[in-house]
C-alpha positions as CSV (number, residue, x, y, z in Angstrom):
1,M,0.0,0.0,0.0
2,I,2.9,2.3,0.6
3,A,3.9,1.8,-3.0
4,L,0.4,3.0,-4.1
5,V,0.6,6.1,-1.9
6,F,3.9,7.2,-3.3
7,A,2.8,6.6,-6.9
8,W,-0.4,8.5,-6.2
9,L,1.5,11.4,-4.7
10,Y,3.7,11.6,-7.8
11,I,0.5,11.5,-10.0
12,R,-0.7,14.5,-8.1
13,V,2.4,16.4,-9.1
14,L,2.3,15.3,-12.7
15,V,-1.4,16.3,-13.3
16,K,-0.5,19.9,-12.5
17,H,1.3,20.1,-15.8
18,S,0.1,19.8,-19.4
19,P,-1.4,17.5,-20.7
20,H,-3.9,17.7,-17.9
21,A,-4.9,14.0,-17.8
22,M,-7.0,14.2,-14.6
23,T,-8.5,16.8,-12.4
24,R,-7.6,17.1,-8.7
25,S,-11.0,15.5,-8.0
26,D,-10.1,12.6,-10.2
27,V,-6.8,12.0,-8.5
28,K,-8.6,11.8,-5.1
29,Y,-10.7,8.8,-6.3
30,F,-7.9,7.2,-8.2
31,L,-6.1,5.8,-5.2
32,L,-9.2,4.0,-4.0
33,W,-9.9,2.4,-7.3
34,I,-6.3,1.3,-7.8
35,A,-6.0,-0.1,-4.3
36,L,-9.2,-2.1,-4.7
37,G,-8.0,-3.4,-8.1
38,E,-4.6,-4.4,-6.6
39,I,-6.1,-6.3,-3.6
40,L,-9.0,-7.9,-5.4
41,G,-7.0,-8.8,-8.5
42,G,-4.1,-10.2,-6.5
43,R,-6.4,-12.3,-4.3
44,I,-8.7,-13.6,-7.0
45,F,-5.8,-14.5,-9.3
46,Y,-4.0,-16.3,-6.4
47,I,-7.1,-18.3,-5.7
48,L,-7.5,-19.3,-9.3
49,A,-3.8,-20.2,-9.6
50,Y,-4.1,-22.5,-6.5
51,W,-7.6,-23.6,-7.0
52,H,-6.7,-27.2,-6.2
53,V,-6.1,-26.1,-2.6
54,Y,-9.1,-23.9,-2.2
55,I,-11.5,-26.5,-3.6
56,E,-10.6,-28.7,-0.7
57,Y,-10.6,-25.9,1.9
58,P,-13.0,-23.2,0.7
59,S,-13.0,-21.5,4.0
60,Q,-9.3,-20.5,3.3
61,I,-10.5,-18.2,0.5
62,L,-11.4,-15.6,3.1
63,M,-8.3,-16.2,5.3
64,L,-6.3,-13.1,4.1
65,A,-4.0,-13.2,7.2
66,N,-2.5,-16.4,5.8
67,G,-1.2,-14.6,2.7
68,G,-1.9,-15.3,-0.9
69,M,-1.6,-12.4,-3.3
70,S,-0.5,-12.9,-6.9
71,P,1.7,-10.1,-8.2
72,L,0.5,-10.8,-11.7
73,G,-3.1,-10.7,-10.5
74,S,-2.5,-7.4,-8.7
75,T,-1.1,-5.9,-11.9
76,L,-4.1,-7.1,-13.9
77,G,-6.4,-5.8,-11.2
78,V,-4.8,-2.4,-11.4
79,V,-5.2,-2.4,-15.2
80,V,-8.9,-3.3,-15.0
81,A,-9.5,-0.8,-12.2
82,F,-7.7,1.9,-14.3
83,V,-9.8,1.2,-17.3
84,L,-13.1,1.2,-15.3
85,F,-12.0,4.4,-13.4
86,S,-11.2,6.1,-16.7
87,Y,-14.6,5.1,-18.1
88,W,-16.5,6.2,-15.0
89,R,-14.7,9.6,-14.8
90,K,-14.8,10.0,-18.7
91,I,-11.1,10.4,-18.9
92,S,-9.1,9.4,-22.0
93,I,-7.3,6.2,-21.2
94,L,-4.4,7.1,-23.5
95,V,-3.9,10.5,-21.9
96,A,-4.3,9.3,-18.3
97,G,-2.1,6.3,-19.2
98,E,0.8,8.7,-19.8
99,V,0.6,9.9,-16.2
100,V,0.0,6.5,-14.7
101,C,2.9,4.9,-16.6
102,C,5.2,7.7,-15.3
103,A,4.2,6.8,-11.8
104,A,4.2,3.0,-12.2
105,P,8.0,2.5,-11.7
106,I,7.6,4.0,-8.2
107,Y,4.9,1.4,-7.4
108,L,7.1,-1.3,-8.9
109,F,10.1,-0.3,-6.8
110,F,8.3,-0.4,-3.5
111,R,6.5,-3.6,-4.5
112,R,9.8,-5.3,-5.3
113,I,11.2,-4.2,-1.9
114,A,8.1,-5.7,-0.2
115,D,8.5,-8.9,-2.2
116,Y,12.1,-9.3,-1.0
117,M,11.3,-8.5,2.6
118,S,8.4,-11.0,2.6
119,G,10.5,-13.7,0.9
120,A,8.1,-13.8,-2.0
121,L,10.9,-13.1,-4.5
122,Y,14.4,-14.3,-4.1
123,G,16.9,-15.1,-6.7
124,R,20.4,-15.7,-7.7
125,M,23.0,-13.0,-7.2
126,A,22.3,-11.1,-10.4
127,S,18.5,-10.9,-10.0
128,A,18.6,-8.2,-7.3
129,V,20.2,-5.8,-9.7
130,L,17.7,-6.5,-12.4
131,W,14.7,-6.2,-10.0
132,V,16.0,-2.7,-9.0
133,M,16.6,-1.8,-12.6
134,E,13.0,-2.9,-13.3
135,A,11.9,0.3,-11.5
136,V,14.8,2.7,-11.5
137,V,15.7,2.7,-15.2
138,P,12.1,3.3,-16.4
139,F,11.5,6.0,-13.7
140,V,14.6,8.0,-14.7
141,L,13.9,7.6,-18.4
142,L,10.2,8.6,-18.1
143,T,11.0,11.5,-15.7
144,V,13.6,12.9,-18.3
145,L,11.1,12.5,-21.1
146,W,8.2,14.0,-19.1
147,R,10.2,17.1,-18.3
148,R,10.8,17.8,-22.0
149,P,8.2,20.3,-23.1
150,E,8.1,19.1,-26.7
151,I,7.2,15.5,-25.5
152,R,4.4,16.9,-23.3
153,A,3.1,19.1,-26.2
154,R,3.1,16.1,-28.6
155,N,1.4,14.0,-26.0
156,S,-1.4,16.5,-25.8
157,R,-2.1,15.9,-29.5
158,A,-1.2,12.2,-29.8
159,P,-0.7,10.5,-26.5
160,G,1.1,7.2,-26.1
161,I,4.9,8.0,-26.2
162,L,5.5,7.7,-22.5
163,S,3.2,4.7,-22.2
164,G,5.0,3.0,-25.0
165,V,8.4,3.7,-23.6
166,F,7.3,2.3,-20.2
167,L,5.7,-0.8,-21.5
168,A,8.5,-1.7,-23.9
169,G,11.2,-0.9,-21.3
170,Y,9.4,-2.8,-18.5
171,G,8.8,-5.8,-20.8
172,I,12.5,-6.0,-21.7
173,I,13.8,-5.6,-18.2
174,R,11.2,-7.9,-16.8
175,N,12.1,-10.7,-19.2
176,L,15.8,-10.3,-18.4
177,G,14.9,-10.5,-14.7
178,E,12.9,-13.7,-15.2
179,G,16.0,-15.3,-16.7
180,V,18.0,-15.1,-13.5
181,R,15.2,-15.3,-10.9
182,Q,14.9,-18.2,-8.6
183,P,11.8,-20.2,-9.8
184,D,8.7,-20.6,-7.7
185,Q,9.0,-23.8,-5.5
186,A,5.6,-25.0,-6.7
187,L,6.4,-24.6,-10.4
188,G,10.2,-25.0,-10.8
189,F,11.8,-24.0,-14.2
190,L,9.1,-24.1,-16.9
191,M,11.0,-23.7,-20.1
192,G,14.6,-24.7,-20.6
193,G,15.7,-22.6,-17.5
């Protein structure tokens, strides 16, 4: 949740500048929607992934104190919440996506720290560097691009540059990280690892 708060605070700073993707009122509601998306998406995806356990012990579905949040499910939940929020508030997904993608590395950075602290992610020696790069490199790059007036002006007319940079960069770094990460105990190496 700390990750969401810091990302939300950064979004509050970004929306003060052109292109004005969201109003201050929109930003107030945004954190609630994204938090719910993260929690519900993470829990639902975890339950679906380990359905064989929950089918035998359905009461465990509500036992949140025992853990069980899927990072992928949380990410998908955030995306669904963002799309629904944009539709509800009548905000262009592409324009708001520029701001959200600039703040996403902050969220990823704190989420990775939490993953390491909880033992959810551990890896070989090289993986720690890649997990940090997953957040730091896109954040620095997007911040530099955001500060360029010509990029912001172009985004007002044809949004998508910053979102594209984030998604491509994150995809590349994430794939590199998966190559050195310790596999999940329940799954092991899936493809040639």
